[in-house]
C-alpha angles and dihedrals in degrees: 000000000000118000115270128186123222095264093051095062121110101234092188090068093057115096123206117242121219126226115176124216090244090057092050093047092051092058119099113284116253128209126200110171140154098191111062096195092079129061110232121197131181143131135265121196102207122166094221133021121258116268139187116297119239120214123238136154122264118234123178140038137257119251143158113260115244089209096055092120092062090049096056097076091055091052093049087062093043091056088059090053092062097038132031089194100114091194091068091057090051097045100034116120114235109233101173098187122149128185126186127197133158095352098311122104117199120195126196103200107170142003136184133192123198092187092266108041131041116207118195126191119201144159136211127213125192127207088215135012124257108229112234096015116137095168151015132226140174109263104181116002141129126210115191136176116203118240090022122111092212145317144221134188145111137310132193132182119181126191114235098180136327092291105036139058131174125207145186129199120192112186127180112212128226124219091355118143101153118120091232131054107219104199125198115184116190114189124191104160145014118205126206119204135189135228090281090058090248119141106240098172138025121193116195118220137186118204145107130205125197127187140149131227124193119227119250119244110272140193119207123201123194110231111163100183124150135212118191138186134159100340096324123107121188113194117194098207101177147339127227123200130196133166090264105036150011117224129197118209110209142182120200123195123184132181120243090246092053091049093046090057090064124082106267123251111251128194148133129269116211119211125215089250094055100263125137128218123186113232136189130196140178112273121240134213115252107182127204121205143227111211125192128170127214089263092063095254114145119209119207120214109250101182150340148143141202142215131207132184118208112318093352156192102231116232112200143170125216121194129207137166119279114286119251111268095232095050116115101187146017131216111205121191118192113217122199108218090185089063098051093275095308109184120228126209111287128250120217120200129185116231 
């Protein structure tokens, strides 16, 4: 098809694509940590699995786009495609950075920080299409937030047409108590994959973006309510509310017998000298939640992550949209994914 710039696209023709929390939770856990003494777990919602990275030469330079103002209206509509939470549109910080390398332009339009989770909205534009490509994913890249020991979360990239993709990254931070999230995104390669989830082309890039986002005002309420079933205890310690989100702070404790009944976690440990050692650990429960208020509104979990030292417990954060202003109570039901979505006794809290 003929080349179109971001501001020429007909946003009304773009249909939002649903990905439920249950689907995201079932996807392989992803770990992105800077401190190796803690076990970090989270979820990444990628359209395709990671594949081997090909080697090509980098040609081109990074620069700020002179037409960024005309691209912003397009991105305002794209944000709403990923998230129906109107408060995020209203509170998001405009970033407006564009980097171009090797025929691919990447634009970070907006970002938002609720004090626990950073959400970044971006778009990718190609100079020419990649035949056979149905999707795009990060090949080699590194997203860091200063003063955080690590992060985990979800990523989605959707194809709009042969030359345009839109994306969202939602990352929950570990050990971060600063009022501002200072983000650094280093990008070395984009990968294109076909309908069989095979990488068919890798394009090397060479750019870095850096920006900061201030946290939204937050109110935290102590809860300390427990739900227990068959060797698993889920303790809802507190709840944090901001204009853009509601977050549950949770501690999960499981007996050794309950953990031994789960399939073990298997992986590979890399040594400083390049060697690999197979490792196997006891699995751990990482519950998801169904949240319903007294008005009948149901809130779908939009993000979260957890961290565990040694044998536990697991400390995790689950994020939802803001609670309806007229709601008086919440009923929260923990669900154990590892036990075929077993529901635990519900917890009801007054607002």
